[in-house]
C-alpha positions as CSV (number, residue, x, y, z in Angstrom):
1,M,174.2,71.3,78.2
2,A,173.0,69.5,76.3
3,A,171.7,66.7,79.5
4,W,169.8,70.4,81.4
5,D,168.3,70.8,78.2
6,E,166.9,66.5,78.4
7,V,166.5,67.4,81.9
8,E,164.4,70.6,81.6
9,A,162.1,68.7,79.1
10,V,161.6,65.3,81.5
11,G,160.7,68.2,83.9
12,R,158.7,70.0,82.4
13,R,156.5,66.9,81.4
14,Y,156.1,65.8,84.7
15,S,154.1,69.4,85.5
16,E,152.3,68.4,82.9
17,L,152.0,64.5,83.9
18,A,151.4,66.5,88.2
19,M,149.1,68.8,87.3
20,G,147.1,66.4,85.5
21,Y,147.1,64.1,88.5
22,N,146.1,66.6,90.9
23,R,143.0,67.9,88.6
24,L,142.3,64.2,89.0
25,V,141.9,64.0,92.3
26,A,140.9,67.0,92.8
27,S,136.8,65.9,93.2
28,P,135.1,66.6,96.6
29,F,135.1,62.9,97.1
30,N,138.4,62.2,96.4
31,V,140.0,65.5,98.1
32,L,138.0,63.7,102.1
33,W,140.2,60.7,101.2
34,N,143.1,61.4,100.6
35,R,142.5,63.7,103.9
36,R,142.7,60.6,105.9
37,L,145.4,59.5,103.9
38,E,146.4,62.5,104.5
39,R,148.3,62.2,100.7
40,Q,149.8,65.5,99.7
41,P,148.9,66.8,96.0
42,A,151.8,66.1,94.1
43,Q,154.5,69.3,93.0
44,V,155.0,70.5,90.4
45,F,159.6,70.6,89.4
46,T,161.1,73.7,88.5
47,P,164.4,72.1,88.4
48,E,167.3,75.0,88.2
49,H,170.5,75.7,86.9
50,P,173.0,74.3,89.3
51,G,174.6,77.9,89.5
52,A,171.2,79.7,90.3
53,L,171.6,82.0,93.6
54,H,168.3,81.3,96.0
55,A,167.5,84.2,98.1
56,V,166.6,83.5,102.3
57,D,163.7,84.8,103.7
58,V,164.8,86.0,107.3
59,L,162.3,86.6,109.4
């Protein structure tokens, strides 16, 4: 499972970068400018084991 551990390590690093990026662009000026450009905040990477079951919400 060395490859999966590597995926988790990369995912953790990406999440740290995403949170830092979101903090960086959280100033009011940047928030307004990003809305004008329709930019979305970076999503946090949440890797799951390939065999993980997903709960489906039924409305």
